[in-house]
C-alpha positions as CSV (number, residue, x, y, z in Angstrom):
1,M,-35.7,-13.5,-50.1
2,L,-35.0,-14.7,-46.6
3,G,-37.5,-15.5,-43.8
4,E,-37.0,-16.9,-40.3
5,A,-38.5,-20.1,-38.9
6,A,-38.0,-21.7,-35.5
7,G,-37.4,-25.4,-35.2
8,R,-36.6,-27.9,-32.5
9,V,-33.4,-30.0,-32.2
10,F,-33.7,-33.1,-30.2
11,C,-30.4,-34.5,-28.9
12,F,-30.0,-38.2,-27.7
13,G,-26.6,-39.9,-27.4
14,A,-24.4,-39.1,-30.3
15,F,-27.4,-38.0,-32.5
16,E,-29.3,-34.9,-33.2
17,A,-32.7,-34.6,-34.9
18,D,-33.2,-31.1,-36.5
19,E,-36.9,-30.6,-37.0
20,A,-36.6,-27.5,-39.2
21,R,-34.2,-29.2,-41.7
22,E,-35.6,-32.7,-41.3
23,E,-32.1,-33.9,-40.7
24,L,-30.7,-36.6,-38.5
25,R,-27.1,-36.2,-37.7
26,K,-24.6,-38.4,-35.8
27,H,-21.5,-36.4,-34.5
28,G,-22.5,-33.6,-36.9
29,V,-22.6,-36.0,-39.9
30,R,-26.0,-36.2,-41.7
31,I,-27.6,-39.7,-41.9
32,K,-30.0,-40.4,-44.7
33,L,-33.6,-40.7,-43.4
34,H,-36.7,-39.9,-45.6
35,S,-39.4,-37.5,-44.6
36,Q,-42.0,-39.9,-43.3
37,P,-39.7,-41.9,-41.0
38,F,-38.1,-38.6,-39.7
39,Q,-41.5,-37.2,-38.8
40,L,-42.4,-40.5,-36.9
41,L,-38.9,-40.2,-35.1
42,V,-39.9,-36.6,-34.0
43,M,-43.2,-38.0,-32.7
44,L,-41.3,-40.4,-30.5
45,L,-38.8,-37.7,-29.4
46,E,-41.5,-35.4,-28.4
47,R,-42.7,-37.8,-25.8
48,P,-39.6,-39.9,-24.6
49,S,-40.6,-42.8,-22.3
50,D,-44.2,-42.5,-23.2
51,V,-46.0,-45.0,-25.5
52,V,-47.0,-43.4,-28.8
53,T,-49.9,-45.5,-30.1
54,R,-50.1,-46.8,-33.7
55,D,-53.4,-45.0,-34.0
56,E,-51.7,-41.6,-33.0
57,M,-49.2,-42.3,-35.7
58,R,-51.7,-43.0,-38.3
59,Q,-53.7,-39.9,-37.6
60,R,-50.7,-37.6,-37.6
61,L,-48.8,-39.0,-40.6
62,W,-51.4,-40.8,-42.8
63,G,-54.6,-39.0,-42.0
64,H,-58.1,-40.3,-41.3
65,D,-58.9,-40.9,-44.9
66,T,-55.9,-42.8,-45.9
67,F,-56.3,-45.8,-48.1
68,V,-52.7,-47.0,-48.1
69,D,-51.6,-50.2,-46.2
70,F,-51.0,-48.4,-42.9
71,D,-49.4,-51.3,-41.0
72,H,-46.9,-52.0,-43.7
73,G,-46.0,-48.4,-44.0
74,L,-45.6,-47.9,-40.3
75,N,-43.4,-51.0,-39.9
76,S,-41.3,-50.0,-42.8
77,A,-40.8,-46.5,-41.3
78,V,-39.8,-47.9,-37.9
79,N,-37.4,-50.3,-39.5
80,K,-35.7,-47.3,-41.4
81,I,-35.5,-45.4,-38.1
82,R,-33.8,-48.3,-36.4
83,E,-31.5,-48.8,-39.4
84,A,-30.4,-45.2,-39.3
85,L,-29.8,-45.3,-35.5
86,G,-28.1,-48.7,-35.5
87,D,-30.9,-50.1,-33.3
88,S,-32.6,-53.4,-33.2
89,A,-36.1,-54.6,-32.2
90,S,-34.7,-57.5,-30.0
91,Q,-32.3,-55.4,-28.0
92,P,-33.6,-51.8,-28.3
93,R,-31.5,-48.9,-27.2
94,Y,-33.7,-46.2,-28.7
95,V,-37.1,-47.4,-30.1
96,E,-38.9,-50.0,-28.1
97,T,-41.9,-52.0,-29.5
98,I,-44.9,-52.1,-27.1
99,S,-46.7,-55.1,-28.4
100,G,-50.3,-54.4,-29.4
101,K,-50.0,-50.7,-28.6
102,G,-47.2,-48.8,-30.4
103,Y,-43.7,-47.7,-29.7
104,R,-41.7,-45.8,-27.1
105,F,-38.4,-43.9,-27.3
106,I,-36.3,-45.2,-24.3
107,A,-33.1,-43.3,-24.4
108,P,-32.7,-39.8,-22.6
109,V,-33.6,-36.9,-24.9
110,S,-32.8,-33.1,-24.5
111,Q,-34.5,-30.5,-26.6
112,S,-33.5,-27.0,-27.7
113,L,-35.1,-24.4,-30.0
114,I,-33.1,-22.7,-32.8
115,T,-33.9,-20.1,-35.3
116,V,-33.0,-20.7,-38.9
117,R,-33.1,-18.5,-42.0
118,V,-35.1,-20.0,-44.9
119,A,-34.2,-18.9,-48.5
120,A,-37.7,-19.2,-50.0
121,S,-36.4,-19.0,-53.6
122,V,-34.4,-22.2,-53.4
123,G,-35.8,-23.7,-50.3
124,T,-32.3,-23.9,-48.3
125,A,-31.8,-23.2,-44.6
126,V,-28.9,-21.7,-43.0
127,S,-28.4,-21.5,-39.2
128,A,-28.7,-18.0,-37.8
129,A,-25.7,-18.7,-35.8
130,G,-23.6,-19.9,-38.8
131,L,-22.4,-23.4,-39.7
132,E,-22.9,-25.8,-36.8
133,A,-19.6,-27.5,-35.6
134,P,-19.6,-31.3,-35.3
135,S,-20.6,-32.6,-31.9
136,S,-17.9,-32.1,-29.3
137,A,-18.6,-35.5,-27.8
138,V,-15.6,-37.7,-28.2
139,L,-16.2,-40.3,-25.4
140,S,-18.8,-43.0,-26.0
141,T,-22.2,-42.4,-24.4
142,I,-24.2,-45.1,-22.8
143,E,-26.7,-45.1,-25.7
144,E,-23.9,-45.9,-28.2
145,L,-22.7,-49.0,-26.4
146,P,-23.8,-52.4,-27.4
147,A,-25.7,-54.6,-25.0
148,A,-23.6,-57.3,-23.5
149,P,-24.1,-60.1,-20.9
150,R,-23.7,-58.7,-17.4
151,K,-21.3,-61.5,-16.4
152,L,-19.0,-60.7,-19.4
153,V,-18.9,-57.0,-18.4
154,R,-18.0,-57.7,-14.8
155,T,-15.4,-60.2,-15.8
156,L,-13.6,-57.8,-18.1
157,L,-13.7,-55.1,-15.5
158,L,-12.2,-57.4,-12.9
159,L,-9.4,-58.6,-15.3
160,I,-8.5,-54.9,-16.1
161,Q,-8.2,-54.0,-12.5
162,T,-6.2,-57.2,-11.7
163,F,-3.8,-56.4,-14.7
164,Y,-3.2,-52.8,-13.4
165,L,-2.6,-54.1,-9.9
166,A,-0.1,-56.6,-11.2
167,C,1.7,-54.0,-13.0
168,Y,2.1,-51.8,-9.9
169,V,3.4,-54.7,-7.7
170,A,5.8,-55.9,-10.4
171,A,7.3,-52.4,-10.8
172,L,7.7,-52.0,-7.0
173,A,9.3,-55.6,-6.8
174,N,11.9,-54.6,-9.4
175,L,12.6,-51.1,-8.2
176,Q,16.4,-51.5,-8.3
177,E,16.4,-52.5,-12.0
178,I,14.0,-49.7,-12.8
179,E,16.3,-47.1,-11.1
180,D,19.1,-48.4,-13.3
181,I,16.9,-47.8,-16.4
182,F,16.1,-44.3,-15.3
183,Q,19.8,-43.6,-15.0
184,E,20.6,-45.0,-18.4
185,A,17.8,-42.9,-20.0
186,K,19.3,-39.6,-18.8
187,L,16.0,-37.8,-19.5
188,L,15.1,-36.6,-16.0
189,S,16.5,-37.0,-12.5
190,P,16.3,-40.7,-11.7
191,T,15.4,-39.9,-8.1
192,V,12.3,-37.8,-9.3
193,L,11.2,-40.6,-11.7
194,T,11.5,-43.1,-9.0
195,V,9.5,-41.0,-6.6
196,V,6.8,-40.5,-9.1
197,L,6.6,-44.3,-9.8
198,V,6.5,-45.3,-6.1
199,T,4.0,-42.5,-5.2
200,T,1.6,-43.3,-8.0
201,A,1.8,-47.1,-7.5
202,A,1.2,-46.6,-3.8
203,V,-1.9,-44.5,-4.5
204,L,-3.2,-46.7,-7.2
205,I,-2.9,-50.0,-5.5
206,P,-5.7,-49.3,-3.0
207,V,-7.7,-47.6,-5.7
208,R,-7.6,-50.9,-7.9
209,M,-8.4,-52.9,-4.8
210,F,-11.5,-50.9,-4.2
211,L,-12.6,-51.2,-7.8
212,I,-12.1,-55.0,-7.7
213,T,-14.2,-55.1,-4.5
214,A,-16.9,-52.8,-5.9
215,V,-17.4,-55.0,-9.0
216,A,-17.1,-58.2,-7.2
217,F,-19.8,-57.3,-4.7
218,D,-22.0,-55.4,-7.2
219,L,-21.8,-52.1,-5.4
220,R,-24.7,-50.1,-6.8
221,Q,-23.0,-46.8,-6.3
222,F,-20.0,-47.9,-8.2
223,P,-20.6,-46.2,-11.5
224,S,-21.2,-42.8,-9.9
225,K,-18.0,-43.2,-7.8
226,F,-16.0,-44.3,-10.8
227,A,-17.3,-41.2,-12.7
228,R,-15.9,-38.8,-10.1
229,M,-12.6,-40.8,-10.0
230,F,-12.2,-41.1,-13.8
231,P,-10.5,-37.8,-14.7
232,L,-7.6,-38.3,-12.3
233,L,-7.6,-42.0,-12.9
234,L,-7.3,-41.3,-16.6
235,V,-4.1,-39.1,-16.1
236,L,-2.5,-41.8,-14.0
237,D,-3.5,-44.7,-16.3
238,L,-2.0,-42.7,-19.3
239,L,1.2,-42.2,-17.3
240,W,1.4,-45.9,-16.5
241,A,0.7,-46.7,-20.2
242,L,4.5,-46.0,-20.6
243,S,5.3,-48.8,-18.2
244,P,6.4,-51.2,-21.0
245,F,9.5,-49.1,-21.4
246,L,10.5,-50.3,-17.8
247,L,11.1,-53.7,-19.6
248,V,13.7,-52.4,-22.0
249,H,16.3,-54.8,-20.5
250,H,14.1,-57.7,-21.6
251,V,12.3,-56.4,-24.8
252,S,13.1,-54.1,-27.7
253,I,12.1,-50.4,-27.9
254,G,9.7,-51.4,-30.7
255,S,8.1,-54.1,-28.6
256,A,7.6,-51.7,-25.7
257,L,6.1,-49.1,-28.0
258,S,3.7,-51.7,-29.4
259,M,2.6,-52.6,-25.9
260,T,2.1,-48.9,-24.9
261,A,-0.6,-48.4,-27.7
262,P,-3.2,-50.7,-26.2
263,L,-2.5,-49.5,-22.7
264,I,-3.4,-45.9,-23.9
265,Y,-6.8,-47.2,-25.0
266,L,-7.4,-49.4,-22.0
267,P,-8.7,-46.7,-19.6
268,F,-11.3,-45.7,-22.2
269,A,-12.3,-49.3,-22.6
270,Q,-12.6,-49.5,-18.9
271,R,-14.9,-46.4,-18.9
272,S,-17.2,-47.9,-21.5
273,L,-17.4,-51.1,-19.5
274,V,-18.5,-49.2,-16.4
275,L,-21.2,-47.4,-18.5
276,M,-22.5,-50.8,-19.7
277,Y,-22.3,-52.0,-16.0
278,S,-24.4,-49.0,-14.9
279,R,-27.0,-49.7,-17.7
280,D,-27.4,-53.3,-16.2
281,L,-27.9,-51.9,-12.8
282,R,-30.8,-49.7,-14.0
283,S,-32.5,-52.4,-15.9
């Protein structure tokens, strides 16, 4: 016999907390969290950025007439929440301790309402819309990224921009040799490939100089400007990830391929660093 029940789903970073099922999921994969810590997590998610006092937690989860060691039980529940979220008390990304008062959920939270069908005989629940697909989020969110020293983040960003800039300049400086490689490859018109290389390098050189300047001078609008540039920049960076093959007169094909692999990852690492940079600006 089936009945319907409504429940809230709280989304934050890569996580979802499904109130109806009492499930915590990361990218659609369930993470073990017992009932009491889960209910405590829901209390925090209901009021993001607000302090939930220890007394409020005691009244809601333990009741007025409880005789258990409340402090120990609450501390244990909070530790289990942090363990499930990969969080820490010293550098919190989700649950912050407010000394002498309680706790506060500090990450952005969105909330939605879903309807589930409950099988009363066996106590199972099935989504009215069918099985849920895993989260479509592939790229890292700001909540997932670790805290890092601001100086280190800026240094890595500057090194990445300088590396790309050096690649463009080196390619343009050895254009004649590169044209010979294009002719030997016989894949596309050497002229077309040369035009693509020169055009993209000419466009990207000022872009990299802007990024270097923005990071060097701590431009506060840099993260938002980078976010608008990222889709096109990603396409061009992935194209230039093939640049090690322009060295085939000096290295083997296998070596060029091995250098290409980290270059494919580099634009995504750059995006993560910019997110970490933006978190430092907000703090």
